[in-house]
N, C-alpha and C positions, 0 to 999 in steps of 0.2 A: 125551235127553242130547246127541246128536250135534250139535244145532243150537247149543248153547252152548259146548261144548268144541272150540274151533278154535285151533290154535296152530302147526300144521305149518310147519316151515321157519324159525321165528324164530331158531333157532340152526342155521343151515344147515350149518356145519362139522361139528357133532356128528351131525346127522341124515344127512348125505351120506357121511360118512367120506371126504370128498374135498376137503379144503382144499388151498390151494396147496402144492405139494411135500409131499404127505402122507406119503411114504415116506422123506423126508430124515432121515437118522440112524437109520433103522429097519433091522433085520437082514433078509436076503433072504426069510426064511420068512414075513414079513408080507405078501408080495405076493399070494399066492393068496387069502387072506382078503379083502384089499383089493379084488380084482377083483369078488368077489361083492357087496361093498358098493357099488361104483360102479354096477354094473348095477342093483342093487336101488333105488338112489336115483333113477336115470333112470326106472325103472318107476313108482316112487312119485309122482314129479313129474308123470307123465303120467296119473295116476289109476288105474293098474293095480295096485291095492293087494294083491289076493290073490297075484298073481304076484310082486310085490315081497316079500311075506311069505315066499314059498318061497325066494327068493334070500337073504334075511336069515338064514333058518334054516340054509341051507347054509353061509353064512359063519360062523355060530356054531359049527357042527360043526367046520369047518376050524380056527377059532381054538382050540377046546378040544383038538382032536387035536394041534395044535402047541404047546399050553400057552402061549398068549398071552392072559393073563387080562384085560388092559386092552382088547384088541380084542374078546374075548368079551363083556365088559361093554357095549361099544359096540353090539354086535349085539343083546344083550338089550334095551337101550334102544330100538333101532330096531324090534325085534319088538313091543315094547309100543306104539310109535307106530302100527304097522299095526293092531294089535288095537283101539286107540282109535278109529281111523278106521272100523273095521268095527263099532263099537258093541258090542264084546265086553269089557265093563268088567272082569270078573273076571280074564281073561287079561292085560289091559293092566296092571292094578295089580300083578299078580304079577311080570310082567317088569320093570316100573319099580322094584319093591321089590328084586328080585334085582340089577338094574343098580346101584341105589344102594349096596347092600352091597358089591358087587364093585369099583365105582369107589372107594369109601371105603378098602377094603383095599389097592387099588393106589396109593393116595395121590393120586388124581385128584379133588381137592376140587370144582373147578368143575363137572365132569361129574356128580358125585354130587349136587350141589345142584340141577342141572337135572332129574335123575331124580326127586328129591324134589318138585320143583315140579309135574311132570307127574302124579305120584301124587296130589298134593293136588287137582289139577284133576279127576281121575277121581272121587275120593271126593266132591268138591263136586257133580259132576254127578249122583251117586247120591243126593244129599241127606244124606250122612253128614258133617255139618259138623265134628263133633269130630275125626274121622279126618282130614278135609281140613286143618284148622288144625294138627293134630299133625304132619302131613307138611310143612306150610308152615314150621313152627318148625325142622324139621331142615335146611332149606335157606336160609331167609331171614336171612342174616347181612348185615352192611353190605358191599355189593359194591364191589370196587375198580374194576371196568370199567364203562363207561357202558352197554353192552348188557346186562350182568347187572342193573344197576339198573332198566332199562326192563322187563326180563323180570319182575322181582319186583313192580314196580308193577302190571303187567298181571295177574299171579297174584293179588295182594292184591285188586285190583278185582273180579275174577271170583269169588273166594271170598266177598267181602263181599256181592256180589249174590246168590250162591247161598244165603247164610245168611238174609238177611231181605228181599231184593228192594227195597232202599232206594236212594234217589238218591245216597247216600254213595259208592256204587261208582263213580259218574261222576267223582269227583275223581281217583281213581287211574287210571281209563281215559283221562281227558283229559290227565293229565300224561304217561302212557305214549305217547299219540298225539303230543304235542308233541315228546317226545324222539326217537321213531322218525322223525319228519319232519326233525328237526335232523340226525339221523344218516343221512338219506336211505335209511333202511331201509323201502322202500316196502311190502313185504309186511306188516311189522308195523303200519305206519300204516294199511294197508287193513283189517287185522283189527280195529284199535281203532275205526275208523269203523263197521265192521259191528256190533261189540258195543255201541257207544254208540247206534247207530241202533235196536237192539233194545230197549235200556233206554228210550229216548224213546218208542218205539212202545208199550211196555208201559203207560206212563203216559198214553197217548192224545195225545202231542205229535207228531202225524203229520207236520206240516210239517218239524220239525227232524229227525225220523226219515228222511224222504225225502231231505233234504239230505245226511245222513250216509251213507245207502245209495248215493246217486248218487256221492258222493265215493269211497266204497269201491270201486265198480266202476271209476272213473277211475284210482285209485291201483293197482288190480289190473293195469291195462294197462302199468304200468311194471315189472312183474316177470314172469319166465318161469314162476313157480309158479302155475299156474291150475287145479290139480286140485281144489281145494275152492271154486272160484268159485261152484259150484252153491248153496252155503249162502247167499251174498249174494243170488243170484237168487231163492231160496225166500223169503228175508226180504222182498224187494221185492214178490213176488207176494202174500204175506200183507198187507203194508202197503197195497197199492193195492186190495185187497179191502175194507180198512177205510175207504178214502177214496171208496168207491163208483165205482171206475174199473175195471169188470170186464174191459174189453178189454186194458188194460195189465197187469192181474193175470194174465190168461190168457197173455199174451205172455211175461212173466217166468217163469211156471210152465213153459211149453213149453221155454224155453231151459234151465231148470234140469234138466229131464228129459233133454234131449239131451246135457248134459255131465256127467251123473251118473257118478261113478267105478264101476269094477267092484267087486262085493262089497258095495256099499251097498244096503240094503233099499229097494225101490221106495217112492216117496213117495205118500201118500194125497192126491189132488187135493182131495177134500172137506174134509179136515182143514186143508190149507194155505190154502184159500180161504174158510175159515169165519169169519175175523176174531174170534178169541178171544184175550184178553190172555195166557193161559198159553202161547200159541204163541211169545211173545216172551221167555219166561223164560230 
């Protein structure tokens, strides 16, 4: 599942709890919880997922101790993100569900919708399509902001792919890619190239897949968020195994292993270099 569910950082302000002037208008007791979130985001971005998780949990306790429900919901969301990266789906969906409920009760509609979107992606990765589209329906309203529209195009594309692995998913991913580039949201554009490359590789269109993966790596150089670059490198290794270029496949695989975040299960070299269509699902 972890190869398909990649999203980290598309809503950086929510994930980081560190937008510009995040404490403006907030009471002083917000500060201690905010400090945990800032450090956790730095660790998360560096690929130190398990350590980031510990800081997010401390922030959650701090927010609950001071009865700051919106901040607590934010930490629940971020804890879900860590569990998602660690491929612990049950825990991830539980925290996204809790975050959705608490954001809704706090009147934070946009954040609630995002939590619903992440829950949908987890269920899709598990092959539970009914649950995935049920969560999708909770969040996918007509968004007023361009970044929300792009987010839901991406979610729809990935749920469509998870449901039937048809090329219909490409229409949503292509549109999301165009919007991310227009917004100069390079991380999102990188992710869309990666996902589109996997779809093309699944159908054996290796030339187009290689073009997409190459562009994904190039776009990734425009963003400081490099903690999940390993996924793109793994896709490249699998792709070049399929094009009978073992030297390049080994090169990309070695790079992926070197930048693997902590807490992520070791990759199976035999599996990644076996050139099987299901690797690109």
